[in-house]
C-alpha positions as CSV (number, residue, x, y, z in Angstrom):
1,M,31.0,35.7,41.0
2,V,33.3,33.8,38.7
3,N,34.3,35.4,35.4
4,L,35.4,33.0,32.4
5,T,38.0,33.5,30.1
6,S,36.6,33.3,26.2
7,S,38.6,29.6,26.1
8,Q,36.6,28.0,29.1
9,Q,33.7,29.8,27.9
10,A,34.2,27.7,24.0
11,S,35.3,24.2,25.8
12,R,31.7,23.5,27.5
13,P,32.1,19.4,29.0
14,D,28.3,19.2,27.5
15,N,29.4,20.3,24.1
16,R,26.2,22.0,23.8
17,H,26.6,25.5,22.3
18,R,24.2,27.7,20.1
19,G,23.6,27.4,16.7
20,D,24.1,29.7,13.8
21,H,20.9,28.7,12.2
22,S,18.1,31.6,11.2
23,T,15.4,31.3,13.4
24,A,13.3,33.2,11.1
25,C,10.1,31.3,9.4
26,K,11.1,29.6,6.2
27,C,7.8,31.3,4.0
28,A,7.2,34.8,5.6
29,N,4.5,35.6,3.2
30,P,1.9,32.4,2.1
31,E,-0.6,32.6,-0.2
32,W,-3.2,30.4,-1.7
33,F,-5.3,31.3,-4.4
34,A,-7.7,28.5,-5.8
35,P,-5.9,27.1,-8.9
36,E,-7.4,27.4,-12.5
37,G,-9.9,25.0,-13.3
38,Y,-11.5,25.3,-10.3
39,R,-15.3,25.7,-10.3
40,R,-16.9,28.2,-8.4
41,L,-18.3,27.0,-4.7
42,P,-21.8,26.8,-4.5
43,G,-24.0,29.3,-2.7
44,Q,-23.1,31.2,0.1
45,M,-19.4,29.3,0.3
46,G,-19.2,30.9,-3.4
47,H,-20.3,34.3,-2.1
48,A,-17.8,33.9,0.9
49,M,-15.0,33.4,-1.4
50,S,-16.1,36.3,-3.2
51,R,-15.7,38.5,-0.7
52,L,-12.0,36.9,-0.1
53,V,-10.5,37.2,-3.2
54,V,-11.1,38.8,-6.4
55,K,-9.5,38.4,-10.3
56,D,-8.3,41.0,-12.3
57,K,-10.2,40.8,-15.5
58,R,-7.0,42.3,-17.5
59,T,-4.3,39.9,-16.0
60,G,-6.2,37.5,-14.7
61,K,-4.4,37.4,-11.5
62,M,-6.0,36.6,-8.2
63,T,-5.6,38.8,-5.3
64,L,-7.0,39.2,-1.8
65,R,-9.7,41.3,-1.6
66,Q,-9.9,41.6,2.1
67,R,-7.4,40.8,4.3
68,M,-8.9,38.8,7.2
69,S,-6.3,39.6,10.0
70,R,-7.2,43.2,10.1
71,H,-10.9,42.2,10.8
72,P,-11.9,44.9,14.2
73,Y,-12.9,41.2,15.7
74,F,-9.4,40.4,16.4
75,V,-8.6,43.7,18.2
76,L,-11.9,43.1,20.1
77,L,-11.1,40.0,21.4
78,R,-7.3,39.9,21.5
79,D,-7.4,39.9,25.5
80,V,-9.5,36.9,25.3
81,A,-7.2,34.8,22.9
82,G,-4.3,35.6,25.5
83,R,-2.6,38.3,23.1
84,K,-1.5,41.6,24.1
85,R,-0.1,42.8,20.9
86,D,-1.1,43.0,17.4
87,F,-0.1,40.3,14.6
88,R,3.2,40.2,13.5
89,P,3.1,40.7,9.5
90,E,4.2,36.7,9.0
91,K,1.3,36.0,11.1
92,Q,-0.9,38.3,9.6
93,A,0.1,36.7,5.9
94,L,-0.4,33.3,7.1
95,Y,-4.4,34.5,8.3
96,D,-4.8,36.0,5.1
97,A,-3.8,33.0,3.0
98,M,-5.6,30.3,5.6
99,W,-9.0,32.3,5.6
100,P,-9.7,31.1,1.5
101,L,-7.9,27.7,1.5
102,C,-10.5,27.1,4.5
103,V,-13.0,28.1,2.8
104,Q,-12.6,26.1,-0.6
105,R,-11.6,22.8,1.7
106,A,-14.8,22.8,3.9
107,D,-17.8,20.8,3.7
108,L,-21.2,22.4,3.1
109,A,-23.1,19.8,5.7
110,T,-20.7,20.0,8.6
111,S,-18.0,22.7,8.1
112,V,-15.5,20.3,8.5
113,V,-12.0,20.9,6.8
114,T,-11.2,17.9,4.7
115,F,-7.5,18.5,5.1
116,N,-5.4,17.8,8.2
117,G,-2.4,20.3,8.8
118,S,0.0,18.5,7.0
119,R,-2.0,18.8,4.0
120,L,-2.9,22.7,4.5
121,A,0.8,23.3,5.1
122,D,1.6,21.9,1.8
123,E,-1.4,23.3,-0.1
124,L,0.2,27.2,1.2
125,S,3.9,25.8,0.3
126,P,5.6,27.3,-2.4
127,K,6.0,24.6,-5.1
128,D,8.8,24.4,-8.0
129,E,7.8,23.5,-11.6
130,Q,6.9,20.4,-11.1
131,G,4.5,21.1,-7.8
132,N,6.7,19.2,-5.4
133,V,6.9,21.7,-2.1
134,I,10.4,23.7,-1.9
135,P,11.7,22.5,1.4
136,K,13.6,25.7,2.4
137,T,10.4,27.7,1.4
138,R,7.9,25.5,3.1
139,V,4.9,26.5,5.8
140,E,5.5,24.2,8.5
141,P,2.6,22.2,9.9
142,S,3.9,23.2,13.3
143,R,2.8,27.2,12.2
144,L,-0.3,25.8,11.9
145,S,-0.8,23.7,14.9
146,R,0.0,27.0,16.7
147,L,-2.5,28.8,14.7
148,F,-5.1,26.9,14.9
149,E,-5.0,27.2,18.6
150,E,-5.2,30.3,18.9
151,W,-8.3,30.0,16.4
152,E,-10.0,27.8,18.7
153,R,-9.2,30.4,22.1
154,Y,-10.7,33.3,18.9
155,G,-14.0,30.7,18.8
156,L,-13.0,29.9,15.2
157,I,-13.0,26.2,14.9
158,E,-13.3,23.6,16.9
159,R,-11.0,20.5,17.1
160,P,-11.9,16.9,18.5
161,D,-9.9,15.0,20.9
162,L,-6.7,13.2,20.0
163,E,-7.4,9.9,19.1
164,M,-4.0,7.3,18.9
165,D,-4.3,4.1,16.4
166,P,-4.2,1.2,18.2
167,M,-2.2,-1.0,15.9
168,T,0.7,1.9,15.0
169,G,0.6,4.1,18.4
170,Y,0.6,6.8,16.2
171,C,-2.2,9.8,16.1
172,M,-5.3,9.9,14.1
173,P,-5.4,12.7,11.3
174,R,-6.9,15.8,13.4
175,H,-9.1,17.7,11.0
176,I,-11.0,21.6,12.3
177,V,-14.5,22.3,12.2
178,L,-15.1,26.0,11.1
179,T,-17.6,27.7,13.6
180,D,-20.7,29.3,12.6
181,R,-18.7,32.9,13.9
182,F,-16.2,31.8,11.1
183,W,-18.6,32.1,8.5
184,Q,-20.0,35.2,9.9
185,L,-16.5,37.3,9.5
186,C,-16.7,36.2,5.8
187,G,-19.7,38.4,5.8
188,I,-22.4,36.2,4.2
189,D,-25.9,35.6,4.7
190,M,-26.3,33.4,7.4
191,D,-30.1,32.7,7.3
192,K,-29.2,31.2,3.5
193,F,-26.5,29.6,4.6
194,L,-27.8,27.7,7.2
195,A,-30.9,26.6,5.0
196,E,-28.1,25.2,2.4
197,R,-26.4,23.3,5.1
198,N,-30.1,22.2,6.3
199,E,-30.5,21.0,2.9
200,R,-27.4,19.0,2.6
201,L,-27.9,17.6,5.8
202,A,-31.6,15.9,4.8
203,A,-30.0,14.6,1.7
204,E,-27.3,12.8,3.9
205,A,-29.5,12.4,6.7
206,D,-29.9,8.5,7.8
207,G,-33.7,9.1,9.1
208,I,-32.8,8.6,12.8
209,I,-32.3,12.6,13.6
210,E,-34.7,15.2,12.3
211,P,-32.7,17.4,9.8
212,G,-31.9,20.8,10.8
213,T,-30.9,20.4,13.9
214,H,-27.8,21.1,16.1
215,A,-28.0,16.9,16.7
216,S,-28.4,16.5,13.2
217,V,-25.2,18.4,12.3
218,R,-22.7,16.5,15.6
219,A,-24.4,13.0,13.2
220,A,-23.3,14.1,10.3
221,R,-19.7,15.1,11.7
222,R,-19.4,12.3,13.6
223,R,-20.1,10.2,10.6
224,W,-17.5,11.9,8.9
225,Y,-15.0,11.6,11.0
226,E,-15.8,7.6,11.7
227,N,-15.7,7.5,8.0
228,M,-12.2,9.1,7.9
229,R,-10.6,7.3,10.8
230,M,-11.7,4.0,8.8
231,A,-10.1,5.0,5.8
232,T,-7.1,6.3,7.9
233,L,-6.8,2.8,9.3
234,I,-7.0,1.0,5.7
235,S,-4.5,2.9,4.6
236,R,-2.3,2.3,7.6
237,R,-2.5,-1.2,7.4
238,E,-2.4,-1.6,3.5
239,K,0.8,0.8,3.9
240,A,2.8,-1.8,6.4
241,S,1.5,-5.1,4.7
242,K,2.9,-3.4,1.6
243,Q,6.4,-2.3,3.4
244,K,6.5,-5.9,4.9
245,R,5.6,-7.6,1.6
246,R,8.9,-5.5,-0.3
247,K,11.1,-6.6,2.5
248,R,10.5,-9.9,1.9
249,L,10.4,-9.9,-2.0
250,S,13.6,-7.6,-1.9
251,K,15.7,-10.6,-1.0
252,L,15.0,-12.4,-4.0
253,P,16.6,-12.6,-7.1
254,L,14.3,-11.1,-10.0
255,D,13.1,-14.6,-11.6
256,D,11.9,-15.8,-7.7
257,R,10.4,-12.2,-7.4
258,R,8.0,-12.8,-10.4
259,N,7.3,-16.2,-9.0
260,A,6.5,-15.3,-5.3
261,M,4.7,-12.1,-6.7
262,A,2.5,-14.5,-9.3
263,K,1.7,-16.9,-5.9
264,L,0.8,-13.5,-4.3
265,L,-1.6,-12.5,-7.2
266,C,-3.5,-15.7,-7.1
267,T,-4.0,-15.2,-3.4
268,R,-6.6,-12.6,-4.5
269,P,-10.1,-12.7,-5.7
270,A,-10.6,-14.9,-8.8
271,H,-12.5,-12.1,-10.6
272,V,-8.9,-10.3,-10.3
273,W,-6.8,-12.7,-12.1
274,R,-8.7,-15.9,-13.0
275,N,-9.8,-14.7,-16.5
276,L,-6.5,-12.8,-17.8
277,S,-4.4,-14.4,-20.5
278,P,-1.0,-15.4,-19.6
279,E,0.3,-12.1,-21.5
280,D,-2.0,-10.0,-19.1
281,F,-1.3,-11.6,-15.9
282,D,2.3,-11.5,-16.8
283,R,2.0,-7.5,-17.3
284,L,-0.1,-7.6,-14.4
285,V,3.1,-9.3,-12.2
286,W,5.2,-6.4,-13.5
287,K,2.8,-3.8,-12.7
288,C,3.1,-5.2,-8.9
289,L,6.8,-5.4,-8.6
290,R,7.2,-1.3,-10.3
291,Q,4.5,-0.5,-7.6
292,L,7.2,-1.7,-5.1
293,E,10.0,-0.7,-6.5
294,L,11.2,-4.1,-7.2
295,G,11.5,-3.8,-11.2
296,L,14.0,-4.4,-13.1
297,D,16.0,-1.3,-11.9
298,Y,16.5,-3.2,-8.5
299,E,18.9,-5.9,-8.0
300,P,19.7,-7.2,-4.1
301,A,23.2,-7.1,-2.7
302,L,25.0,-10.1,-3.1
303,S,24.4,-10.7,1.0
304,E,20.6,-10.5,0.5
305,I,20.2,-13.2,-2.2
306,P,19.9,-16.6,-0.6
307,D,21.0,-20.5,-1.2
308,I,18.7,-21.8,-3.1
309,V,18.9,-25.6,-3.8
310,H,17.4,-27.0,-6.8
């Protein structure tokens, strides 16, 4: 065996070396409680939230009443979920924080959590005074992805198959569906919960499937996902169109920018601009330019200004 000297070890031919960054998670103790002003959830969902969190009447501070990571269910099914030992403290804190957040964000009729993984991670992350996520203490979405894989093995959630956006090639937002087992662990009355869910399904039913059946639940979830899919496609295409418009207008001087935006507005439906006064139309032009960050504060570089022959 050849022993390398320290100088030989330092100069590796591929220039690869171990980093000096910390591998500890950025937010080791995430927590989430409903902000002030949130209305109590109706029926059994509100009862589930009351079993999870409690509010100190004297100080008004919210604390956990029940730590779901300590539930015997996770000990019983540890082998089934592919685990060999108990959760680490960071994982326990993530479990405890995710439970009330999922209850708060779930839809009563379909049990679909209406936030995707990235938005849930932002909800759990500490924020500054302006309400922005602090990057150094952010809960990374990859932690939630691994947690959802584990929850699926525990039978707590279902996840739909990944779909690709044919226009952009990116994956569509992926939401989770809470199973009946999830709600049972909350300690609620399942008969009352299913009755409330059936009432909501009946209100949303399209008259094709009998409300209260498993098929009606699947149909409601399918409708929800289809609506979310269409909203995502429309949002992404509007964003791409906005970026394309900004790139084209950013090369023009301010006066030509205003003129081009006025022409774009006149291609919209007539009710948007035809009945406006000249002053209101000019304000609308400026508003659209500011939305594209092309207002008075923006000036194109000299190399970007085209030669205009009058």
